[in-house]
N, C-alpha and C positions, 0 to 999 in steps of 0.2 A: 914347512915353510916358516922362516923367521918372522917375528913380529916387526912391523915397521909402522911408525906413527909419523904423520905428516899433517901440516896445517892446510886446510882447505878453505876456499872462499867462494862466494857467489855474489853476483851483482844484480841489483833490481833496477830496471831501466825504464825511464819515461821517454819513449821514442816518438818521433814525428812521422807522419805518413809520407813515404817516398823521398824523404830528405836524408840521403845516405851520408853526406858530409857531416851534417850536424849530429846525427846519431853516432857516427864513429868518434867524433870529438867527445861525446858523453861517455861512450864505452871506454875510451882511453883513460879518461879521468877516473872512472870508477875502478878499472883494473889497476891503475896505479895506486889507488887508495887501498885496495885489497892486498896488493903486494907490499905496501908499506906496513901493513898489519901482519906481515909474515906469511901470507898465503902462498903456497907453492903449487897448488892445483886451483884453478879459478874457472868457475862456470859463468857463461854469458848466455842470455836468453835465446830461445828460438826466435827466428825472424829478427835478428838483432839489427839489421840495417834499416828496418821499417816495421812499425806495427802493421797489422794486416787486416784492416776492415775490408768489406766489399766496396772498394773505392778505386776508380781507375788510376788515381795517383800512386797507388801501391805498386802498380806494374813498373814504375820508375826505379824500384829497388831491385829488380832482377839484374844480376851481374854475370859477366863472363867468368870462366874458370879462373883466369888470372885477373885479380881485381884488387882495389884498394883495401877492402875489408879484410881479405885473407892476408894481404901484405901487412896490415896492422897486427893481426894475430901473430904472425911470425916475428915481427919486430918486438912485440911485447913479451913473447915467450923467451926470446933471446936476451932481451934487456933485463928481465927479472929472473932469468934462470928458472922458469916455471912451465907447468903444463896448463894449457887453457883450451876451452872449446865453446862453440856456439854455432847456431845455424843461420843460414841466409838462403835466399832464392838464387839459384844458379842455372843458367842456360847451358845445356850440354847435349850435343848430338840431336838437335831439333826438338828437344823437350825442355821443360823447366822442372827443377827438383828443389825440394826443401833439404838442403845439404848441410849436415853437421860436420864441421871441421874440428878435429882435435889435434893441437900442435904441441910438439915436445920442445924442450929447451934448445935442442940443436937445430930446430927448424923442420924436423920431420913432420909430415902432414898425414893424418888419417881421415877417412871420409865415411859418412853414413848418410844415405838418403832415406828420409822418413817413409815408412811403408805405406801408410794410408792417410791422405789428407782428411782433415776434420771439417765437415760441414762446408761453409762457404770458402774454406781454404782450397777446395777443389777448383775454384775459379782461377787459381794462380799456378798450380803445379801438378805433376803426375806422380804416381806411386813409385817408390824405390823397391829393391828386392835383395839387399844385402843383409847380413846378420847383425851389424852394429857392434861387433866385437873387434877390438884393436889389440895387437901385441906390441907393448910399449916398454919403456924403461922402468915403468912401475908395475909391470906384469899385465895381465888382461884388464882391459878397460871397456865397459859397456856404455854406449851412447844411445839415448832415447829422448824423444821430445813429446811433451804434452800428453795426448791421449794414447801414445804408445805405452805410457806407464800403467794404463788400466786395461791392457789387453794381455792375455796369458801367452799369446804367441811371442811377445817380446821377452817375457820371462824365460820361456823355453829356449830361445836363441842364446840367452846369456847364462843359463844355469850351469854352475860348476866351472865357469870359464873366466870369471872376472874377479878382480880384487875390490873394485868399486864401480859405481855407475855415475855418470855425469849427465845431467839432464837440463832441459830448458822448457819453459812453458809460456803459452799465449792463451790463457784460459779465461773466457768471458762468462757473463751471467745473462739473466733474462732481460728483456727490454724494460726501460723505465718510462717510456713515453707513449704507451698504448692505453693509457687511462687507468683509473683506480680499480675498475672491475677486473681488468686483465691482471693488474698488479696483485690484487688480493688472491685471484685464482691461481697465480703462479708462485705465490709466496713460499709454499712448502717445497716446490721444485727448486726455487732459488736457494733455499736453505740447504737442501740436500746436495745441490751442485757445488755450493761453497764447501760443504763438508768433504765431498769427493776430491776437490782440488787441493784442499789443505792436507789431506791424509794420503794422497796418492804416493808421495815419496816414501812415507813410512811403511805403507803396505807393500811397496815394491822391495824395500830393504828387507822386510821380514821374510819374503819369499825367495830372496837370493842369498841372504846371509852376509850382505856386504853393505857398506855405507853408500848413501846417495847424496849427491850434491845437486841442488836444483836452483836455477836462476829464473826470474820471472819479469814480465812487464808489469807496469802499474799505471793507474790513472783511468779517467773516463774517456770514452771515444764514441763517435757516431759511425755506424755502418748502415747497410741496407739488407733487409730480409727478402731473399728471392722467393717469388711466389709460384711461377709456372715454368717448367722446363721448356727450353727452346725460345724463351723470351727474356727480356731484361726487366720485366715487371717486378717491382719491389716496394717495400715499405721502409721508411726511415726507422732506424733501430738504435736508440741511445742506450748505452750500457757501460760497463766498467770491467776491469780485470779483477779476478778473485784468486784466492789462494795465498801463497807466501813463498818468498825466496828463503830457502832453508837448507840446513845440513843435518842429516840424520845418521845415526850409527847403524851397525848391522842388526841391532835389535829393534830398529824402528823408532828409537828414542830421539826426540828433537834436541840437537846440541846448540843450534843457533837458528834464529828465525826473524824475518822481517815481513810482516803482513803487507799486502799490496796497498792498504789504506795509509800506510806510513810513508809512502812515496819512495823516490829513488834513494839508493844507498847500497851498502855492502854488509855481508855477514861473514864471519870467520869462525872456525872451530877446528880442533885437532881430531883426526880420524885414524883408526887402525886399518892397515891394508891387509890384515890377516882375516880371511873369511871365517865365518862360524857356520855351524849347522843351521840351516834355515828354520825359523820358528813356525812358519806357515808353509803348507804345501802349495804347489802350483796346480790349479784345478784344470780339468779337461773340458773347458768351455771357452767361449770367445772373450767375454769381459771378465775382469777380475772382480769388480763389485756387481751387485745386482742393480741394473739400471731400470728406473721407472718407465712405464709405457710411453710417457710423454717424451722422454729423452731418446728412446728408440725411434719414435716417429720423427722427431726433430732431426736426428742424425740422418735418417734415410731420405727425408724430403729435401733437406738442404744439399746432401750429397748428389742427388739426382739433378737438381736444378743447377748446381755449380759445375758439375762435370759437363753439362751441356754448354755452359758459358765458356769453359776452357776450350772445348773443341771448336766452338764458333769464333771466339774472340781472344780468350785469355792467353793461349799459347803464343799466338803471333804477336800480341802486344808485349808479352814478356821478352820474346826473342828480339824484337825490334829495340826494346830498351837496352838489352844487354849489348847489342851491336854497337851502340853509341860509345861504349867504353873502349872499343878496340882502336 
């Protein structure tokens, strides 16, 4: 395989809840900025049409298959002669999915539905079951979002099949409004969670032997922490996004980075599309990193509560919102 170097970019987005029009305006501005800096592959965050707290307003960001966000992706890819991708909530065949669209310069569209919703994300969409690998003009491209990056099943789907991975994240941290005692008790978990979020793209790259382009949300937000399955009982949960928008090479070395604390913006760097022998092996276990017991418990408890909400209310609210765009 011949060596090919190309400039990659990723945007860091401060999105509003449920306000698709405003968020698309912000995305277009940032994509234009990345393209002006020479980026030919551009990553857009997961849930790019709306940040996704457990808030009923977020259902308003569920879109039909033909929608203004995807139309914007196609327009920008053609305008800048670039490849770009990001995910959004899509209603399809009676379900809602977290669908990643990767668009080529000629307008060709590739799709990947996130395999497992993370925690309260289960309130809004159902799991997908594709492999997330696209055959494109740049060769094989792997698409993954957020906690797909820390599951070995994602790596196994892509191994020896992609020249780079393009990813987006919506990674939050512990609550800030539950009192000083809770804050102190969760301090070590918050620190480790931040470490995981910042290092996930590099760990992913080292196990695939290809570059990773990651786009992120930024800023504080308020959500609700679900308490009991089958009910809407919850606690206010003030938090913020963690991690970084970044581009890493096939060795896992960070080439460009913008931490979430720095606010909205773009990063660009040149990457090689020639895979290398992976530095790390893919383990035969579910998670890539070792997750503390607290994160395991948090994951399972929120999954159970949120799946119940989706079955009772979330699916229909999303489908009703998407129907308004037709």
